[in-house]
C-alpha positions as CSV (number, residue, x, y, z in Angstrom):
1,M,23.5,20.3,2.5
2,R,27.4,20.0,2.7
3,R,27.9,23.7,3.5
4,V,25.5,23.9,6.0
5,V,27.1,21.0,7.8
6,L,30.6,22.4,7.8
7,T,29.3,26.1,8.9
8,L,27.6,24.3,12.0
9,A,30.7,22.2,12.6
10,A,33.0,25.4,12.5
11,L,30.4,27.3,14.9
12,A,30.4,24.6,17.2
13,A,34.6,24.2,17.0
14,S,34.7,27.8,18.2
15,A,32.2,28.0,20.6
16,A,33.7,24.9,22.3
17,V,37.3,26.3,22.2
18,A,35.9,29.7,23.7
19,S,33.9,28.0,26.6
20,P,36.7,27.0,28.9
21,A,37.0,30.8,29.5
22,F,33.5,31.1,30.4
23,A,31.4,29.2,32.9
24,N,28.7,28.8,30.0
25,E,27.9,25.9,27.3
26,A,28.6,25.3,23.7
27,R,26.3,22.3,22.0
28,V,25.8,20.2,19.2
29,E,22.9,18.0,18.7
30,A,21.2,15.8,16.3
31,R,17.6,16.1,16.0
32,G,14.2,14.9,14.8
33,G,10.6,15.2,14.8
34,V,7.5,15.7,13.1
35,I,6.2,18.9,10.9
36,W,2.4,19.7,9.8
37,G,0.4,21.9,8.2
38,G,-1.9,22.3,5.6
39,G,-3.2,19.1,5.9
40,N,0.0,17.4,5.1
41,E,2.6,15.8,7.6
42,E,6.1,14.8,7.2
43,A,9.1,13.2,9.3
44,T,11.9,15.9,10.5
45,A,15.5,15.3,10.6
46,G,18.4,17.8,11.5
47,I,21.2,19.1,13.2
48,A,22.0,22.2,15.4
49,A,24.5,24.0,17.4
50,G,24.4,26.6,20.1
51,Y,25.6,28.6,22.8
52,D,24.2,29.5,26.2
53,F,25.3,32.3,28.4
54,D,24.4,32.1,32.4
55,L,22.3,34.9,33.5
56,G,22.7,33.9,37.2
57,S,22.4,30.9,38.7
58,A,18.6,30.2,37.6
59,A,18.4,31.9,34.2
60,F,20.1,31.3,30.9
61,A,20.0,33.0,26.9
62,G,21.7,31.3,24.0
63,V,21.5,31.2,20.5
64,E,21.6,28.6,17.8
65,V,22.0,27.8,14.0
66,S,19.9,25.0,12.7
67,A,19.6,23.0,9.5
68,D,16.5,20.8,8.9
69,K,14.8,18.8,6.3
70,A,11.4,17.1,5.9
71,L,12.0,13.9,4.8
72,A,9.8,14.2,1.9
73,G,11.5,14.1,-1.6
74,G,12.1,17.4,-2.9
75,A,11.9,19.1,0.4
76,D,14.2,22.1,1.0
77,I,16.4,22.7,3.9
78,A,15.6,24.8,6.4
79,V,18.1,27.0,8.2
80,G,17.3,28.4,11.5
81,F,18.5,31.5,13.5
82,T,17.5,31.1,16.8
83,G,17.8,33.2,20.3
84,R,16.6,31.5,23.2
85,V,16.3,32.6,26.9
86,G,15.3,30.2,30.0
87,L,15.3,29.0,33.4
88,K,17.5,26.2,34.9
89,A,14.5,24.3,36.5
90,S,17.5,22.1,38.1
91,E,21.2,21.3,38.1
92,A,20.1,18.7,35.5
93,T,16.9,20.7,33.6
94,K,16.7,23.7,31.3
95,V,13.1,24.9,30.2
96,Y,13.0,27.7,27.7
97,V,11.2,29.9,25.0
98,D,12.8,30.7,21.7
99,G,12.3,32.8,18.6
100,G,14.1,33.6,15.6
101,Y,13.7,33.2,11.4
102,T,13.8,30.2,9.4
103,V,15.3,30.7,5.8
104,T,14.6,28.1,2.8
105,D,14.7,28.3,-0.8
106,G,11.0,28.7,-0.9
107,E,9.7,30.8,1.7
108,D,11.7,32.7,5.1
109,T,9.4,32.8,8.0
110,P,9.7,34.1,11.7
111,H,9.4,31.0,14.2
112,V,8.7,30.8,18.1
113,G,8.8,27.8,20.3
114,A,9.5,26.3,23.6
115,G,11.4,23.0,24.8
116,I,12.7,21.4,27.9
117,E,16.5,19.9,27.8
118,Q,17.3,17.0,30.3
119,K,20.9,16.5,31.3
120,L,21.6,12.8,30.8
121,G,25.2,12.4,31.9
122,K,28.3,14.8,32.3
123,N,28.3,16.3,28.6
124,L,24.9,14.5,27.2
125,Y,21.5,15.7,27.1
126,G,18.1,15.0,25.7
127,K,15.6,17.3,24.6
128,V,12.0,17.8,23.5
129,F,10.9,20.9,21.7
130,Y,8.0,22.4,19.8
131,R,8.1,25.1,17.2
132,H,5.8,27.5,15.2
133,N,6.6,28.7,11.7
134,F,4.2,31.8,10.4
135,S,3.7,31.5,6.8
136,D,2.5,33.8,4.4
137,F,0.9,30.6,2.7
138,T,0.4,28.0,5.4
139,D,1.8,27.8,9.0
140,T,3.5,24.9,9.8
141,N,4.3,23.2,13.6
142,T,7.1,20.8,14.7
143,V,7.3,18.6,17.6
144,G,10.7,17.0,17.9
145,I,13.3,15.4,20.3
146,G,17.0,16.0,20.2
147,A,20.2,14.2,21.8
148,G,23.3,16.3,21.8
149,V,26.6,17.2,23.6
150,K,27.9,20.0,25.5
151,F,31.3,21.4,25.5
């Protein structure tokens, strides 16, 4: 977990240094939610860092790396590598779909999802999201909320 946190911090710092050269946004966030599948349900907590690139005035694309853990004892940390594309619904609201790959000690799975981010201040935002992981064993679904800072 320590290595994951340090990697996310380094990615966020490098994106923050690069962001003044562009009109784009780097971000870091804390998040939590509920994951369920196969008759089981667990709370989750995690962190993420990402960078969004403007695609004109109404659209964006981005990348994200995340580390999430089901809070059940013995659960693996899931590291996600995700791309996203979306619309700027307003100056304060982004709506997006995403997809990528989740890596754990137990199984590596593709995932897809969707979410909405809402600006809560100059650099703060909140979000609500959904993610579906496709597994060879049991597919899982996650619904979560997050809060973060944009640079």
